C-alpha positions in Angstrom: 154.4 109.1 124.3 152.0 112.0 124.2 150.1 112.4 120.9 149.8 116.0 119.7 146.9 116.8 117.3 147.2 119.7 114.9 145.1 122.6 115.9 143.2 122.6 112.6 142.2 118.9 113.2 140.8 119.7 116.7 138.7 122.6 115.2 137.4 120.2 112.6 136.3 117.7 115.3 134.6 120.4 117.3 132.6 121.7 114.4 131.6 118.4 112.9 130.7 116.6 116.1 131.3 113.2 114.5 134.0 111.1 112.8 133.9 110.4 109.0 132.7 106.9 109.8 129.6 108.4 111.4 128.6 110.5 108.4 124.8 110.6 107.8 123.6 109.1 104.5 120.2 110.2 103.2 118.2 107.9 100.9 115.1 108.9 99.0 112.0 106.7 99.2 109.6 107.4 96.4 106.0 106.2 96.6 102.4 107.2 95.9 100.4 109.1 98.5 99.1 106.6 101.1 96.0 107.9 102.9 96.8 105.8 105.9 100.3 107.1 106.4 101.3 103.8 108.1 104.7 103.7 106.5 106.0 106.7 108.4 106.0 104.9 111.7 108.1 102.1 110.2 110.5 104.6 108.8 110.9 106.2 112.2 111.8 102.8 113.7 114.3 102.3 110.9 116.0 105.6 111.6 116.3 104.8 115.2 117.8 101.4 114.4 120.2 102.9 111.8 121.0 106.4 113.1 123.5 107.0 110.3 120.8 106.6 107.6 118.0 109.1 107.1 115.0 108.5 104.8 113.6 111.3 102.8 110.0 110.4 101.7 108.8 111.7 98.4 105.2 111.2 97.6 104.1 111.1 94.0 100.5 111.5 92.8 98.2 108.8 94.0 97.1 108.1 90.4 99.3 105.2 89.4 99.3 106.2 85.7 100.7 109.6 86.6 103.3 108.0 88.9 104.4 105.6 86.1 104.9 108.5 83.7 106.8 110.5 86.2 109.2 107.6 87.0 109.7 106.8 83.3 110.8 110.4 82.7 113.3 110.3 85.5 114.7 106.9 84.8 115.0 107.6 81.1 117.2 110.5 82.1 119.3 108.3 84.5 118.1 110.5 87.4 119.9 109.4 90.6 117.5 111.2 93.0 115.5 108.0 93.5 116.9 105.2 95.7 114.0 103.0 96.9 110.9 103.0 94.8 107.4 101.6 95.4 106.5 99.7 92.3 103.0 98.7 91.0 103.0 95.0 90.0 102.4 96.0 86.4 105.6 98.1 86.1 108.2 95.6 87.1 108.7 93.7 83.8 108.8 97.0 81.9 111.3 98.7 84.3 113.5 95.6 84.6 113.7 95.1 80.8 114.7 98.8 80.5 117.6 98.3 83.0 116.1 100.7 85.5 116.1 98.4 88.5 118.8 96.6 90.4 118.5 92.8 90.6 117.6 91.7 94.2 118.4 88.0 94.3 121.1 88.7 96.8 118.7 90.5 99.1 116.2 87.6 98.7 118.8 85.3 100.2 118.5 87.2 103.5 114.7 86.9 103.6 112.3 84.0 104.2 111.1 84.0 100.6 109.2 80.7 101.1 106.9 82.7 103.5 105.9 85.2 100.8 102.8 84.8 98.7 103.8 83.2 95.4 101.7 85.4 93.2 103.4 88.7 94.2 106.8 87.0 94.1 106.1 85.9 90.6 105.0 89.4 89.7 108.4 90.7 91.0 110.4 88.3 88.8 111.4 89.0 85.2 113.4 86.4 83.2 114.1 84.4 86.4 115.6 87.4 88.2 113.9 89.1 91.2 113.8 92.9 90.7 111.6 93.8 93.7 110.4 92.4 97.0 106.6 92.2 97.6 105.6 94.9 100.2 101.9 94.5 100.4 99.4 92.9 98.1 95.9 93.8 96.9 92.9 92.2 95.5 89.6 93.7 94.4 86.9 93.2 97.0 83.2 93.9 97.5 82.2 96.1 100.5 78.6 96.3 101.5 76.3 97.8 104.1 75.8 94.9 106.4 73.1 96.7 108.3 71.0 97.3 105.2 71.4 93.8 103.8 70.3 92.4 107.2 67.4 94.7 107.4 66.1 93.6 104.0 66.9 89.9 104.6 69.7 89.6 102.0 72.9 87.5 102.1 76.1 88.6 100.3 75.5 88.6 96.5 76.9 85.6 94.7 76.1 86.9 91.2 75.8 90.2 89.5 72.0 89.5 89.2 71.9 89.1 93.0 73.6 92.5 93.4 71.1 94.1 91.0 68.1 92.7 92.9 69.5 93.9 96.2 70.1 97.4 94.9 66.7 97.7 93.3 65.0 96.5 96.5 66.8 98.7 99.0 66.6 101.8 96.7 62.8 101.6 96.5 62.8 102.8 100.1 66.1 104.8 99.9 66.2 106.5 96.5 68.9 108.8 97.6 71.3 105.9 98.1 73.8 105.0 95.4 73.7 101.3 94.5 77.2 100.1 93.5 80.3 102.3 93.4 83.5 101.5 91.6 86.4 103.2 89.8 85.8 104.0 86.1 87.7 107.2 85.4 90.1 106.8 82.4 93.1 105.6 84.4 94.7 102.3 85.5 91.9 101.6 88.1 89.4 101.3 85.2 91.3 98.3 83.8 91.4 96.6 87.3 87.6 96.9 87.5 87.0 95.9 83.8 89.2 92.8 84.1 87.1 91.7 87.1 84.0 92.0 85.0 85.6 90.1 82.2 87.0 87.2 84.3 83.7 87.0 86.3 81.9 86.4 83.0 84.3 83.6 82.0 86.3 85.9 79.6 89.9 86.7 79.1 92.2 88.8 77.0 94.2 85.8 75.8 92.8 82.9 73.9 93.6 79.2 74.6 96.7 79.4 72.3 98.1 82.4 74.2 97.2 84.9 71.5 95.7 88.3 72.3 91.9 88.5 71.7 89.4 90.5 73.5 86.6 90.6 70.9 84.8 87.5 72.3 81.2 86.9 73.3 82.2 86.6 77.0 84.2 89.8 77.1 81.5 91.7 75.1 78.8 90.5 77.5 80.9 91.5 80.5 81.5 95.1 79.4 77.9 95.4 78.2 76.8 94.4 81.7 78.9 97.2 83.2 77.5 99.7 80.7 73.9 98.6 81.4 74.5 99.0 85.1 75.6 102.6 84.5 73.5 103.8 81.6 70.1 101.9 81.8 69.7 100.0 85.0 70.6 102.8 87.4 72.7 100.3 89.5 75.9 102.3 89.2 75.8 106.1 89.1 77.3 107.8 86.1 79.6 109.8 88.4 81.8 106.7 88.6 83.2 107.7 85.2 85.2 110.3 87.1 85.9 108.3 90.2 89.2 106.8 91.4 89.7 104.9 94.7 89.5 107.7 97.1 86.4 109.4 95.6 84.5 106.1 95.7 85.7 105.3 99.2 84.4 108.6 100.6 81.0 108.1 99.1 80.7 104.6 100.7 82.2 105.8 104.0 79.8 108.7 104.1 76.9 106.2 104.1 75.8 107.1 100.5 76.2 103.7 98.8 75.1 100.1 99.4 78.0 98.4 97.6 81.6 99.4 96.9 84.4 97.7 94.9 87.8 98.7 96.2 91.0 97.4 97.7 91.6 96.0 101.2 92.8 99.3 102.7 89.3 100.6 102.8 88.4 98.2 105.7 90.6 100.1 108.2 89.4 103.5 107.2 85.7 102.7 106.9 85.7 101.2 110.4 87.7 103.9 112.1 85.7 106.6 113.8 88.7 108.9 113.6 88.3 109.1 109.8 84.8 110.5 110.2 83.2 107.4 108.8 79.5 107.1 109.1 79.4 103.3 108.6 81.6 102.1 111.4 80.6 98.6 112.5 78.1 98.3 109.6 80.5 97.2 106.9 80.6 93.7 105.3 83.2 92.4 102.9 83.0 89.6 100.4 84.4 88.3 97.1 83.1 90.2 94.0 80.1 88.5 92.4 80.2 86.5 89.1 77.9 85.8 86.3 77.3 82.5 87.9 77.7 81.4 91.6 81.3 80.7 92.4 82.7 82.6 89.4 84.5 85.1 91.5 87.4 87.1 90.2 89.8 89.7 91.8 92.5 91.7 90.1 95.9 91.3 91.6 97.2 94.6 92.8 99.8 95.5 95.4 103.1 97.4 95.7 106.6 96.2 95.8 109.9 97.7 96.8 112.8 98.0 94.4 116.0 99.9 94.0 116.9 102.3 91.2 119.7 101.1 89.0 121.0 104.7 89.3 120.9 104.9 93.1 124.1 106.1 94.8 123.1 104.2 98.0 122.2 100.6 97.1 123.5 99.1 100.4 121.5 101.5 102.5 118.5 101.0 100.3 118.7 97.2 100.8 118.6 97.8 104.6 115.4 99.8 104.3 113.7 97.1 102.2 114.8 94.3 104.5 113.5 96.3 107.5 110.0 96.7 105.9 109.9 92.9 105.3 110.5 92.0 108.9 107.6 90.0 110.4 106.9 92.5 113.1 107.2 95.5 110.9 105.0 94.1 108.2 102.5 93.2 111.0 102.5 96.8 112.3 102.1 98.1 108.7 99.1 95.8 108.2 97.5 96.7 111.5 97.8 100.4 111.1 97.3 100.7 107.4 94.8 97.8 106.7 97.2 96.5 104.0 97.3 92.9 103.0 100.7 91.5 104.1 102.8 89.5 101.6 104.1 87.1 104.3 101.6 84.1 104.5 102.3 83.5 108.2 100.7 86.9 109.1 97.3 85.6 107.9 97.3 83.4 111.0 98.5 86.1 113.4 95.9 86.5 116.2 96.4 90.3 116.4 95.8 90.8 112.7 92.8 88.5 112.7 91.3 90.3 115.6 91.6 93.6 113.8 90.8 92.2 110.3 88.9 88.9 110.7 88.0 88.8 107.0 91.7 88.1 106.2 91.2 84.5 107.2 87.9 84.0 105.3 89.1 85.7 102.2 92.6 84.2 102.1 91.6 82.2 99.0 90.6 85.4 97.2 93.9 87.0 98.0 96.1 84.1 96.8 94.0 83.5 93.7 93.9 87.1 92.6 94.7 87.3 88.9 97.3 89.6 87.2 96.6 92.0 84.5 98.3 91.0 81.1 101.9 90.2 81.9 104.1 91.9 79.3 106.8 94.6 79.2 104.3 96.5 77.0 101.5 96.5 79.6 101.5 100.3 80.0 100.8 100.9 76.3 98.2 98.1 76.4 96.5 99.7 79.4 96.4 103.1 77.7 94.8 101.5 74.6 92.2 99.7 76.7 91.5 102.7 78.9 90.7 105.0 75.9 88.5 102.6 74.1 86.6 101.2 77.0 86.0 104.6 78.6 84.6 105.8 75.2 82.2 102.8 75.3 81.1 103.6 78.8 80.4 107.1 77.7 78.2 105.7 74.9 80.4 107.2 72.1 81.3 103.8 70.5 79.7 100.3 70.8 81.3 97.6 72.9 82.1 95.6 69.8 83.8 98.6 68.2 85.8 99.2 71.4 87.0 95.6 71.5 87.9 95.4 67.8 89.9 98.7 68.1 91.7 97.3 71.2 92.6 94.1 69.4 93.9 95.9 66.3 96.0 98.3 68.3 97.5 95.7 70.6 98.3 93.3 67.8 100.0 96.2 65.9 102.0 96.9 69.1 103.1 93.2 69.3 104.0 93.2 65.7 106.2 96.2 66.1 107.9 95.4 69.4 107.3 91.7 70.0 105.1 90.2 72.8 
């Protein structure tokens, strides 16, 4: 029996070119600007694998604090324009508690979660529920001019005093060089740097009973050391009070600094001639120094992929996250972007170790990186710390006054909202 199609239906087929089952779904992937751009190649592969799904990339400001405020505004308004979101480790508890993220325990069942670094997985978990999947991790590291240290007969600095001696010695012959560059603008990166100074001096923001307390001799000494490096010892230039990651990276990459504290992504850029780096082949990398030998400390950073609770495309979003977590795709992302993978097996991959041999030597640093204060109120705590510590760095208040103000404001916050 011959089937006769209505003329209007034939016209519809000619103009659409596809059946309803082949309709294209576009999902939005929101993340901060990545100077390596390595994620775009993975997205192209994803779109080739899933031709009915297109990914629209929306880059937010690189400043994590600005990103956070932007997302809070959108989520508070139940904005459905975000599907997949790259989340800083410090946001997950806050966003999950607010009901802004979809639980991802079902997605985790399809992934080899026992291969993922335990620290990032823990950071993605709130009240025993997984709300994000670790995408790449971060830990604060010390970069140094290997050629200069070799020329002057120095090994990697084990202590902050070692670093000071190295800087003073090299700058006698090279006064135009900056000694030690870090990130000390009033933003989230300042807290990452400050926590490393605090931990490396044996301090903490919690006492032994789990109560908040920063006004301790160890913490005061740590921040005073940082201030002295900037204001009296000429180890750190005062310009760092306006530097974030990229400003500090460019100074080191241009060959204008002996030491740099930054994240692992810098290795790939500083050793790549295509970036215009002046220090290719002359970069060393080591754990950050401590007050005493062996007292190293690194802030846990990294980004994780979650799905907005207001997304209209949760199934397609799960497919994109699962695609990024594939061994080969995470390997490609690490090779091209210099990012620390979250799958432990990749730290033994010969291709990755050939490109980034320090991954093997510094694996203990990566897995022992310490989180910033874990609480749904972290963003408010960070703002409190940023304001008061930055004022101390500027010399407007004493270290003791800054710490006492921090303690008073944080304890008032806990009293009002709970810990």
